[in-house]
N, C-alpha and C positions, 0 to 999 in steps of 0.2 A: 098664823105663823109670822107674818109681816109685823104684827104688833109686838112680837118678841124680838125680832131682828133689828128693827129700827132703833130702839133704845140702846141695844148693844153696839151698833155702829156709831151712834152719837157719842156714847161714852168712850169708845175706842178712839174716835177722831179727837175728842176733847183731850184725853190723856196723851195722845200722840203729840198734839200741839203743845200741851203744857210741859211734858217731860222731854220731848224731842226738840222743841224749838224755844219755848219760853224760859225754861230752867237754864239751858246752856247760854242763851243770850244774856240773861240776868247776871249770871256769875262771870261771864266774860266782861260785861260792862263794869261790874264791881271790881274785878281784878285790874282792869285798865285804870280805874280811879285810884284804888288802894296801892297797887304794886305795878305801875306801868312798865318798868324795866323788865321785871320777871314775866309779866303777862305777854310782853312782846318778844320773848325768846332769849332774854339776857344777852342781847346783841352788843358786841364791842365795836366801836367805830374809831377810826384814826383819820384825821384830816377830812372828816365828813364822809368817808367811805367805810362800808361794813367790812371788817376783817375777820369776823368770826363770832362765836357765841361762847359765853362762859360755860355752857353746858355740853358742848360738842368738841371732842378732841380733833386735832389736825396733825398731819404728818410734817415733822421737821427732820431733815436729814443732814443739813449743813453742820459742820463742827462748831459753827458760831452760835448754835442754838441748843437749848435743852431739848432732849428728845422725849417724847411721850411713851406710853405703853405700846407694845406691839398691838396691831389691830387685825382682826379677822373679818371685819365688815367690808364685804366686796372683794373683788379680785386683787386690788392693790391696797386694801385697808382704808379706813376712815371714810367709807362711802356711806353717808347717812341714809341713803335709800335702800341700803342692804344691811342695816343694823342687825347684827347677830353675832353670836360666838361661833366658833368653828365646829362645835359638837364633836370634837375629837376627844376620846377618852384617854385616861392616863396610860393605857397600854398601847396607844396608837403609835406606830413607828414614825409616821409623818410628824406628829406632835413632839415626840421625844427627840427626833433629829433636829427640828427647828429650835427647840429650847436649848439643846446641847450646842448648836451653832451660835446662838445668841450669847450663851454663857461663855463660850470660847472667845468670841469677839470682845466681850467686855473684859475678860481676863487678859487678853492680849493688849488691851488698852490700859492695863494696870489696875483694874477694879478688883477689889477683894470684898468678901462678904456681900455678895450680890443679892438684893431683895427680890422677892417673888414678882413684884410688879414690873421689874426690869425685863423679864423674859416671858411673862404670861399675859394673855389678853384678858380684857374685862368681858363680862357677859354680853354687853352691847357692842363691843369693839370700838366704842366712841368715847371712852372715859377721858375727860379733859384733865384729870389730875394724875400726878405721880406722888409717890411717897417722898418725904423730905430726905430719906436715906438715899433713894435712887437719884434725886436731884443733886445731893452732895457728891455722889460718885462722878458727876459730870463737870464739876467746877473746874478742875485742872485743864480738861480738854477745851472748854470754852474760853478760859483765860488765855491759853496759848493761842488759840485761833483768832482771838480779838486783840491780842497784844495788851491784855490787862493783867493786873496782879490777881492771884487767886483770892486774896482778901477782898478786893473790889467786887469780884463776882459773888463771893460768899455774902457780902453785905447786901447786894441786890437780892440774892436768894432769900436771905433772912427776912426781908420785908414782905415776902410773899408766902411765908409758911403759915398755913391755917391750922389752928389747934383743934383737937377733938371737941365735938359738941358737948357742952357742959364739962369739958375737961376729961371726959370718960369715954364717950361713944365715938369710935373711929380711931384714926391715927393722924399724926401730923402729915399734911399733904400740901401740894403746890399746884396751882392752876398753870399749866405749861404755856398757854397762849398769853395770859397776862404777864407772866414772868418774862417771856421772850420779848414782848412789846416794851416792857420796862428796861430790859437789857439793851434793846436798840436805842431807846431814848437816852439812856445814860452813856452809851458808846458813841452816839452821834447826836450831841446836843444841838438844838436849833440854832441857826446863824442869825445874828441881829439882835 
Protein backbone atom coordinates (compact mmCIF):
# COMPACT_ATOMS: atom_id res chain seq x y z
CA UNK A 1 0.00 0.00 0.00
CA UNK A 2 2.85 2.41 0.84
CA UNK A 3 4.27 1.76 -2.61
CA UNK A 4 1.05 3.19 -4.08
CA UNK A 5 0.71 6.15 -1.68
CA UNK A 6 4.28 7.42 -1.97
CA UNK A 7 4.09 8.23 -5.72
CA UNK A 8 0.69 9.84 -5.19
CA UNK A 9 2.06 12.13 -2.45
CA UNK A 10 5.16 12.97 -4.52
CA UNK A 11 3.03 13.87 -7.54
CA UNK A 12 0.63 15.90 -5.37
CA UNK A 13 3.55 17.79 -3.74
CA UNK A 14 5.16 18.41 -7.15
CA UNK A 15 1.99 19.81 -8.73
CA UNK A 16 1.17 21.81 -5.61
CA UNK A 17 4.57 23.50 -5.82
CA UNK A 18 4.34 23.89 -9.60
CA UNK A 19 0.79 25.27 -9.84
CA UNK A 20 0.48 26.82 -6.39
CA UNK A 21 3.87 28.51 -6.19
CA UNK A 22 5.88 28.31 -9.42
CA UNK A 23 3.15 29.34 -11.87
CA UNK A 24 1.93 32.38 -9.84
CA UNK A 25 5.51 33.57 -9.17
CA UNK A 26 6.44 33.24 -12.85
CA UNK A 27 3.44 35.22 -14.07
CA UNK A 28 3.82 37.82 -11.31
CA UNK A 29 7.45 38.35 -12.35
CA UNK A 30 6.49 38.56 -16.05
CA UNK A 31 3.73 41.05 -15.27
CA UNK A 32 6.13 43.21 -13.22
CA UNK A 33 8.51 43.31 -16.21
CA UNK A 34 5.96 43.73 -19.01
CA UNK A 35 3.29 45.89 -17.30
CA UNK A 36 4.77 47.19 -14.03
CA UNK A 37 2.08 49.85 -13.42
CA UNK A 38 -0.83 47.49 -13.89
CA UNK A 39 0.82 44.65 -11.98
CA UNK A 40 1.35 47.04 -9.06
CA UNK A 41 -2.35 47.94 -8.82
CA UNK A 42 -2.48 50.91 -11.24
CA UNK A 43 -1.56 53.22 -8.37
CA UNK A 44 -1.85 56.99 -8.83
CA UNK A 45 0.64 59.17 -6.97
CA UNK A 46 0.74 62.91 -6.42
CA UNK A 47 3.83 64.60 -5.00
CA UNK A 48 5.25 61.18 -4.14
CA UNK A 49 2.22 60.08 -2.10
CA UNK A 50 -0.29 57.44 -3.17
CA UNK A 51 -3.71 59.05 -3.69
CA UNK A 52 -5.57 56.09 -5.11
CA UNK A 53 -5.80 53.56 -7.90
CA UNK A 54 -7.16 53.80 -11.42
CA UNK A 55 -9.14 50.64 -10.62
CA UNK A 56 -10.90 51.56 -7.35
CA UNK A 57 -13.47 54.32 -6.93
CA UNK A 58 -13.42 56.83 -4.08
CA UNK A 59 -16.06 58.98 -2.44
CA UNK A 60 -16.06 62.64 -3.49
CA UNK A 61 -18.74 64.76 -1.81
CA UNK A 62 -17.54 68.35 -2.24
CA UNK A 63 -19.27 70.45 -4.89
CA UNK A 64 -15.76 71.18 -6.26
CA UNK A 65 -15.36 67.60 -7.46
CA UNK A 66 -17.00 65.22 -9.89
CA UNK A 67 -18.93 62.60 -7.93
CA UNK A 68 -18.67 58.91 -8.72
CA UNK A 69 -21.38 56.27 -8.75
CA UNK A 70 -23.18 55.47 -5.54
CA UNK A 71 -21.44 52.63 -3.69
CA UNK A 72 -22.87 49.77 -1.63
CA UNK A 73 -19.42 48.49 -0.58
CA UNK A 74 -19.36 48.70 3.22
CA UNK A 75 -21.45 50.77 5.59
CA UNK A 76 -20.37 54.11 4.10
CA UNK A 77 -19.53 52.94 0.58
CA UNK A 78 -16.22 52.62 -1.25
CA UNK A 79 -14.82 50.17 1.32
CA UNK A 80 -12.48 47.92 -0.69
CA UNK A 81 -12.49 45.31 2.07
CA UNK A 82 -16.27 44.98 1.71
CA UNK A 83 -16.52 45.00 -2.07
CA UNK A 84 -19.96 43.89 -3.14
CA UNK A 85 -23.26 45.05 -4.42
CA UNK A 86 -26.21 45.58 -2.12
CA UNK A 87 -28.07 42.45 -3.31
CA UNK A 88 -31.27 44.49 -3.19
CA UNK A 89 -33.72 43.44 -5.89
CA UNK A 90 -35.77 45.75 -8.11
CA UNK A 91 -38.79 45.38 -5.81
CA UNK A 92 -36.84 46.32 -2.66
CA UNK A 93 -38.38 49.34 -0.95
CA UNK A 94 -34.99 50.32 0.47
CA UNK A 95 -33.46 50.36 -3.03
CA UNK A 96 -36.34 52.20 -4.71
CA UNK A 97 -36.40 54.79 -1.91
CA UNK A 98 -32.64 55.41 -2.22
CA UNK A 99 -32.78 55.68 -6.01
CA UNK A 100 -35.82 58.00 -5.83
CA UNK A 101 -34.00 60.23 -3.32
CA UNK A 102 -30.90 60.35 -5.53
CA UNK A 103 -32.99 61.20 -8.59
CA UNK A 104 -34.83 63.93 -6.66
CA UNK A 105 -31.54 65.43 -5.45
CA UNK A 106 -30.14 65.51 -8.98
CA UNK A 107 -33.34 67.02 -10.36
CA UNK A 108 -33.31 69.66 -7.61
CA UNK A 109 -29.78 70.55 -8.75
CA UNK A 110 -31.15 71.05 -12.28
CA UNK A 111 -30.23 67.73 -13.88
CA UNK A 112 -32.45 66.35 -16.61
CA UNK A 113 -32.12 63.03 -18.43
CA UNK A 114 -30.37 61.33 -15.53
CA UNK A 115 -28.27 58.31 -16.61
CA UNK A 116 -28.55 55.03 -14.70
CA UNK A 117 -25.00 55.16 -13.32
CA UNK A 118 -25.84 58.39 -11.49
CA UNK A 119 -28.24 56.58 -9.16
CA UNK A 120 -27.31 52.87 -9.27
CA UNK A 121 -24.34 51.08 -7.76
CA UNK A 122 -21.94 48.86 -9.67
CA UNK A 123 -21.65 45.15 -8.88
CA UNK A 124 -18.47 45.68 -6.84
CA UNK A 125 -19.46 49.04 -5.38
CA UNK A 126 -15.98 50.28 -6.33
CA UNK A 127 -16.35 51.31 -9.98
CA UNK A 128 -13.87 54.15 -10.64
CA UNK A 129 -15.69 55.31 -13.79
CA UNK A 130 -18.84 57.23 -14.57
CA UNK A 131 -20.48 57.75 -17.93
CA UNK A 132 -19.58 60.85 -19.91
CA UNK A 133 -23.27 61.79 -19.66
CA UNK A 134 -23.23 61.72 -15.84
CA UNK A 135 -19.99 63.71 -15.81
CA UNK A 136 -21.55 66.29 -18.14
CA UNK A 137 -24.46 66.79 -15.73
CA UNK A 138 -21.98 67.87 -13.05
CA UNK A 139 -20.08 70.52 -15.04
CA UNK A 140 -22.19 73.54 -14.00
CA UNK A 141 -22.05 72.64 -10.28
CA UNK A 142 -18.27 72.28 -10.35
CA UNK A 143 -17.74 75.44 -12.38
CA UNK A 144 -19.82 77.43 -9.90
CA UNK A 145 -18.07 75.95 -6.85
CA UNK A 146 -14.60 76.61 -8.28
CA UNK A 147 -15.34 79.98 -9.84
CA UNK A 148 -14.56 78.69 -13.32
CA UNK A 149 -16.50 78.93 -16.54
CA UNK A 150 -18.48 75.85 -17.56
CA UNK A 151 -16.44 75.81 -20.80
CA UNK A 152 -13.21 75.49 -18.80
CA UNK A 153 -14.54 72.55 -16.79
CA UNK A 154 -15.96 70.98 -19.98
CA UNK A 155 -12.54 71.25 -21.65
CA UNK A 156 -10.90 69.45 -18.69
CA UNK A 157 -13.64 66.81 -18.80
CA UNK A 158 -13.21 66.28 -22.55
CA UNK A 159 -9.53 65.34 -22.04
CA UNK A 160 -10.58 62.45 -19.79
CA UNK A 161 -13.37 60.87 -21.81
CA UNK A 162 -12.40 57.29 -22.71
CA UNK A 163 -14.00 55.94 -25.87
CA UNK A 164 -15.49 52.45 -26.18
CA UNK A 165 -13.10 49.56 -26.78
CA UNK A 166 -12.58 49.26 -30.56
CA UNK A 167 -15.20 52.01 -30.84
CA UNK A 168 -17.95 49.46 -30.16
CA UNK A 169 -17.69 47.71 -26.79
CA UNK A 170 -18.80 49.74 -23.78
CA UNK A 171 -19.67 53.39 -23.58
CA UNK A 172 -17.84 56.66 -23.25
CA UNK A 173 -16.65 56.88 -19.66
CA UNK A 174 -14.49 58.95 -17.33
CA UNK A 175 -12.16 57.92 -14.50
CA UNK A 176 -13.36 60.14 -11.63
CA UNK A 177 -10.12 60.23 -9.62
CA UNK A 178 -7.94 61.11 -12.62
CA UNK A 179 -10.42 63.78 -13.69
CA UNK A 180 -10.56 65.33 -10.21
CA UNK A 181 -6.76 65.37 -9.91
CA UNK A 182 -6.51 67.15 -13.27
CA UNK A 183 -9.22 69.57 -12.19
CA UNK A 184 -7.22 70.39 -9.04
CA UNK A 185 -4.03 70.85 -11.10
CA UNK A 186 -5.78 73.24 -13.50
CA UNK A 187 -7.57 75.17 -10.75
CA UNK A 188 -4.49 75.44 -8.53
CA UNK A 189 -1.46 75.65 -10.85
CA UNK A 190 1.91 75.16 -9.10
CA UNK A 191 3.65 78.34 -7.93
CA UNK A 192 7.12 79.13 -9.26
